[in-house]
Each structure stands twice: as C-alpha cells, then as structure tokens.
C-alpha positions as CSV (number, residue, x, y, z in Angstrom):
1,X,-30.6,26.3,-11.3
2,X,-28.1,27.7,-8.8
3,X,-26.7,24.1,-8.5
4,X,-26.3,23.6,-12.2
5,X,-23.0,25.3,-12.7
6,X,-21.2,23.7,-9.8
7,X,-22.6,20.3,-10.9
8,X,-21.3,20.8,-14.5
9,X,-18.0,22.0,-13.1
10,X,-17.7,18.8,-10.9
11,X,-18.5,16.6,-13.9
12,X,-15.9,18.5,-16.0
13,X,-13.3,18.0,-13.3
14,X,-14.1,14.4,-12.9
15,X,-13.9,13.9,-16.7
16,X,-10.6,15.7,-16.8
17,X,-9.2,13.5,-14.1
18,X,-10.3,10.3,-15.9
19,X,-8.6,11.5,-19.1
20,X,-5.4,12.3,-17.2
21,X,-5.4,8.9,-15.5
22,X,-6.1,7.2,-18.8
23,X,-3.3,9.1,-20.4
24,X,-0.9,8.1,-17.6
25,X,-2.0,4.4,-17.8
26,X,-1.6,4.4,-21.6
27,X,1.9,5.9,-21.3
28,X,2.9,3.4,-18.6
29,X,1.7,0.5,-20.8
30,X,4.0,1.4,-23.8
31,X,7.2,-0.4,-24.4
32,X,8.7,-3.5,-22.7
33,X,7.0,-4.6,-19.5
34,X,9.6,-4.8,-16.6
35,X,9.3,-5.6,-12.9
36,X,10.5,-2.7,-10.9
37,X,11.4,-2.7,-7.2
38,X,12.7,0.4,-5.2
39,X,13.8,0.2,-1.6
40,X,15.5,2.6,0.8
41,X,18.4,1.8,3.1
42,X,16.0,0.7,5.9
43,X,14.4,-1.8,3.6
44,X,11.2,0.2,3.1
45,X,9.5,-0.7,-0.2
46,X,8.9,2.5,-2.1
47,X,7.6,0.7,-5.2
48,X,7.1,-2.8,-6.5
49,X,5.2,-3.2,-9.7
50,X,5.2,-4.2,-13.3
51,X,5.1,-1.4,-15.9
52,X,5.9,-0.5,-19.5
53,X,8.9,1.7,-20.2
54,X,10.4,3.4,-23.2
55,X,11.9,6.8,-24.1
56,X,11.1,9.4,-21.4
57,X,12.3,12.7,-20.0
58,X,13.1,14.1,-16.6
59,X,14.2,17.5,-15.3
60,X,17.7,17.4,-13.8
61,X,18.0,18.8,-10.3
62,X,20.4,21.4,-8.9
63,X,19.9,19.6,-5.5
64,X,21.4,16.4,-7.0
65,X,24.9,17.0,-5.4
66,X,25.6,13.6,-3.9
67,X,28.7,13.2,-6.1
68,X,30.2,16.4,-4.7
69,X,29.8,20.1,-4.4
70,X,28.9,21.7,-7.7
71,X,27.8,18.5,-9.4
72,X,24.1,19.2,-9.4
73,X,22.0,19.3,-12.5
74,X,21.2,22.5,-14.5
75,X,17.5,22.2,-14.0
76,X,16.7,21.5,-17.6
77,X,14.8,18.6,-19.1
78,X,16.9,15.7,-20.3
79,X,15.7,12.8,-22.5
80,X,16.4,9.2,-21.6
81,X,16.2,7.3,-24.9
82,X,14.9,3.8,-25.3
83,X,13.8,1.4,-22.6
84,X,16.3,1.6,-19.7
85,X,16.5,0.9,-16.0
86,X,16.5,4.6,-15.2
87,X,13.7,5.2,-17.7
88,X,11.6,2.6,-15.8
89,X,12.2,4.5,-12.6
90,X,11.2,7.9,-14.1
91,X,8.1,6.5,-15.7
92,X,7.0,4.9,-12.4
93,X,7.7,8.1,-10.5
94,X,5.2,10.0,-12.7
95,X,2.3,8.1,-11.1
96,X,3.8,6.8,-7.9
97,X,4.0,9.6,-5.2
98,X,6.4,7.6,-3.0
99,X,9.1,7.8,-5.7
100,X,9.0,11.6,-6.0
101,X,11.1,13.6,-6.2
102,X,13.7,11.9,-8.3
103,X,17.0,13.8,-8.1
104,X,19.0,13.4,-11.3
105,X,22.1,15.3,-12.3
106,X,23.3,15.8,-15.9
107,X,26.6,17.3,-14.7
108,X,28.7,14.5,-16.1
109,X,29.5,13.9,-19.8
110,X,29.4,10.1,-19.4
111,X,25.7,10.0,-18.4
112,X,23.1,10.8,-15.8
113,X,23.7,10.4,-12.1
114,X,21.0,9.4,-9.5
115,X,21.1,11.0,-6.1
116,X,17.6,10.7,-4.6
117,X,14.3,8.9,-4.8
118,X,11.2,9.9,-2.8
119,X,13.2,12.1,-0.4
120,X,15.8,9.4,0.3
121,X,19.2,10.9,-0.8
122,X,22.6,9.2,-1.1
123,X,25.1,10.7,1.3
124,X,28.8,10.0,1.9
125,X,29.6,6.5,0.9
126,X,25.9,5.8,0.1
127,X,24.7,5.3,-3.4
128,X,21.7,4.1,-5.4
129,X,22.6,0.5,-6.3
130,X,21.2,-0.9,-9.5
131,X,20.7,-4.6,-10.3
132,X,19.0,-6.1,-13.4
133,X,18.0,-9.7,-13.2
134,X,20.0,-10.0,-10.0
135,X,23.2,-8.7,-11.6
136,X,25.1,-5.4,-11.1
137,X,25.4,-4.1,-14.7
138,X,28.2,-1.7,-13.6
139,X,26.8,1.1,-15.8
140,X,24.7,4.1,-15.2
141,X,21.0,3.4,-15.2
142,X,20.4,5.5,-18.3
143,X,22.7,3.3,-20.2
144,X,21.3,-0.1,-19.1
145,X,18.8,-1.3,-21.7
146,X,16.0,-3.5,-20.5
147,X,13.6,-6.0,-22.1
148,X,10.2,-7.4,-21.3
149,X,10.4,-9.6,-18.2
150,X,13.5,-8.0,-16.8
151,X,13.7,-7.5,-13.0
152,X,15.0,-4.0,-12.1
153,X,16.1,-3.2,-8.6
154,X,17.1,0.2,-7.1
155,X,18.4,0.1,-3.6
156,X,19.9,2.9,-1.5
157,X,23.1,1.1,-0.4
158,X,24.6,2.7,2.7
159,X,28.2,1.9,1.8
160,X,30.4,-0.2,-0.5
161,X,30.8,-3.2,-1.0
162,X,27.1,-3.7,-1.8
163,X,25.0,-6.2,0.1
164,X,23.5,-9.3,-1.4
165,X,20.0,-9.3,-2.7
166,X,17.4,-11.7,-1.3
167,X,14.9,-13.6,-3.4
168,X,11.9,-15.4,-1.9
169,X,10.2,-18.4,-3.6
170,X,6.7,-19.3,-2.3
171,X,3.6,-20.9,-3.7
172,X,0.9,-18.8,-5.2
173,X,-1.8,-20.5,-3.2
174,X,-2.1,-22.4,0.1
175,X,-4.7,-23.8,2.5
176,X,-5.7,-21.7,5.6
177,X,-3.5,-22.6,8.6
178,X,-1.9,-25.4,6.6
179,X,1.9,-25.2,6.6
180,X,3.8,-24.8,3.3
181,X,7.4,-24.5,2.5
182,X,9.2,-21.4,1.2
183,X,12.8,-20.9,0.3
184,X,15.1,-17.9,0.4
185,X,18.1,-17.3,-1.8
186,X,20.7,-14.5,-2.1
187,X,22.3,-13.1,-5.2
188,X,25.7,-11.4,-5.2
189,X,26.8,-8.7,-7.6
190,X,27.6,-11.2,-10.3
191,X,24.2,-12.9,-9.9
192,X,25.6,-16.0,-8.2
193,X,22.8,-17.6,-6.2
194,X,23.0,-19.5,-2.9
195,X,20.5,-20.5,-0.2
196,X,20.4,-18.3,2.9
197,X,20.3,-19.6,6.5
198,X,18.8,-17.5,9.3
199,X,16.5,-15.4,7.1
200,X,13.1,-14.3,8.6
201,X,10.0,-14.7,6.5
202,X,6.5,-13.3,7.1
203,X,4.4,-15.8,9.0
204,X,7.3,-18.4,9.2
205,X,7.6,-20.8,12.1
206,X,11.3,-20.0,12.4
207,X,14.2,-18.7,10.4
208,X,15.5,-20.5,7.3
209,X,17.8,-23.5,7.6
210,X,21.1,-24.0,5.8
211,X,19.1,-25.0,2.7
212,X,17.2,-21.7,2.8
213,X,13.9,-23.4,3.6
214,X,11.3,-22.7,6.3
215,X,7.6,-23.3,6.8
216,X,4.8,-20.8,6.9
217,X,1.2,-21.1,8.1
218,X,-1.2,-18.3,7.4
219,X,-4.6,-17.4,8.8
220,X,-5.3,-15.0,6.0
221,X,-3.9,-14.1,2.6
222,X,-0.6,-12.2,2.8
223,X,2.3,-10.8,0.9
224,X,5.4,-12.5,2.2
225,X,8.8,-10.9,2.4
226,X,12.2,-12.3,3.5
227,X,14.7,-10.3,5.5
228,X,18.3,-11.1,6.7
229,X,20.6,-8.8,8.5
230,X,22.7,-6.7,6.1
231,X,21.0,-8.0,2.9
232,X,18.5,-6.3,0.6
233,X,15.0,-7.5,1.5
234,X,13.4,-9.9,-0.9
235,X,10.5,-9.4,-3.4
236,X,7.0,-9.5,-1.9
237,X,5.3,-12.8,-2.8
238,X,1.5,-12.8,-2.7
239,X,0.0,-16.0,-1.3
240,X,-3.7,-16.7,-1.7
241,X,-5.7,-18.9,0.7
242,X,-8.3,-20.7,-1.3
243,X,-10.1,-18.2,-3.5
244,X,-9.0,-15.2,-1.3
245,X,-5.9,-13.2,-2.2
246,X,-4.1,-10.3,-0.5
247,X,-6.2,-7.2,-0.9
248,X,-9.5,-9.1,-0.7
249,X,-9.5,-10.1,-4.4
250,X,-9.8,-13.5,-6.0
251,X,-7.1,-15.0,-8.2
C-alpha cells in the first residue's frame, strides 16, 4: 500500500505528459505544412523540419533591442495572424528547445522585429535574414504569408549584403561504398540559381567542380550537407544505403 500513491502519481504525470505532447503535436499539424530551416552565423543548424503553421501568439521581449536602445518589446503577448514565415518559427519554438528564446519586439508600428533565436542575437550590422523559396521577400516575417510546400529559411547574417544560400541535390538512396553524384547550387536574394564550384559536401571525394558536381561514397547512411566559404550552408539531404536510413530506420 505505501507504494500505491507514488505509483498513481507517476501514472498521472505520465498521462499528463502524453496529453501535453499530443496537444503540441496536434497544434503543430494545423495549417499549411512548410519546411523550416534555422541556422546561426556559424552555420549551426538549430532546426530543420516540416511543420504546420497558422495563427499563433508570442510574448514580445524587452531584451529585443537589436534595432537600437529603447526598441525592445513591451513584454505583452502579440498575435501573428494567418500562416506566416514568423508564425512558423514561433510554432516550431514551442516544441524545439534549440529555438528558445525567440526575442521579438513590437516597438514598431510597421510590424514585428526579430532579434534573437535560441540565444543567438543580432548585433551591429547583423540581422536575421529571411528567405522563402530561396527568395528574399523584403518584408517582415510576420507579413510574409506561406503556403503548403514553401521552404522557409532564417539565417543570422553577420552583415549586409546577405550571402548566397546553398542547395544540395542528392539521391534518396545509394549502394554501400558505391560512388554517386551530388550537385550544389547557390541562390541569390532574387532566387537566381547557379552551380557552385569549390563547395565541400559530406563524404565527397573532393570539392565540387564548375558544374557544381562531385561524387560521394558512404559506408553508412548519412545526412549530407554542403558548405562553401561565405555562403549559407545547404539543406541536409538524407541518403539511405539499401534499406537502412540515417537514424537506423528503414525508408
């Protein structure tokens, strides 16, 4: 009998956790499904996932002063209506610890300003650079509407002009230790695409050539990423070997 109450308490706590996680999953599944990527200046991937987004809310932060002294938020909750690029970030932050805190200011009449994500804060000439489908929308993230299938990128750019964004094209599946070809492109602010020479790709035999191509041979499943000095690192492409995929799952 002495063990009964603790056991019931544990069960109740476990049930509560399941309900909370279910609620979060349900909330994340509502609205258009977009692909979100968030990277800091050093190219560290803070988040890369697909999620549903719609109208959401966030507390503005008095610490969001990257636009100048006295430009921080008032600390009150603000609503971001409709599916937007900033809304996708806020929804993701609710269940992705690496994205918290998100420092938002509502100081300006024209919209919300983004200063920090996951402890990485814009300073000086730095700013959180937004691209949707490889294009700079030149609007605040709360004003950029998104649709299912859109690719949303937030990157902490150290200065202006903004760097190009890399994109990696690789097969979904390959044979163990059998070489396959990948290709790396870059996109400028307007979304103009070109092949990248000299990019380094996970597991590649060498940097990309003038056509953006290189070969890769893997001993085990991996998520590939392309990097090139000064550019925003690419998406991570999962490549399976036979029936094995990154993370030990089949595909």
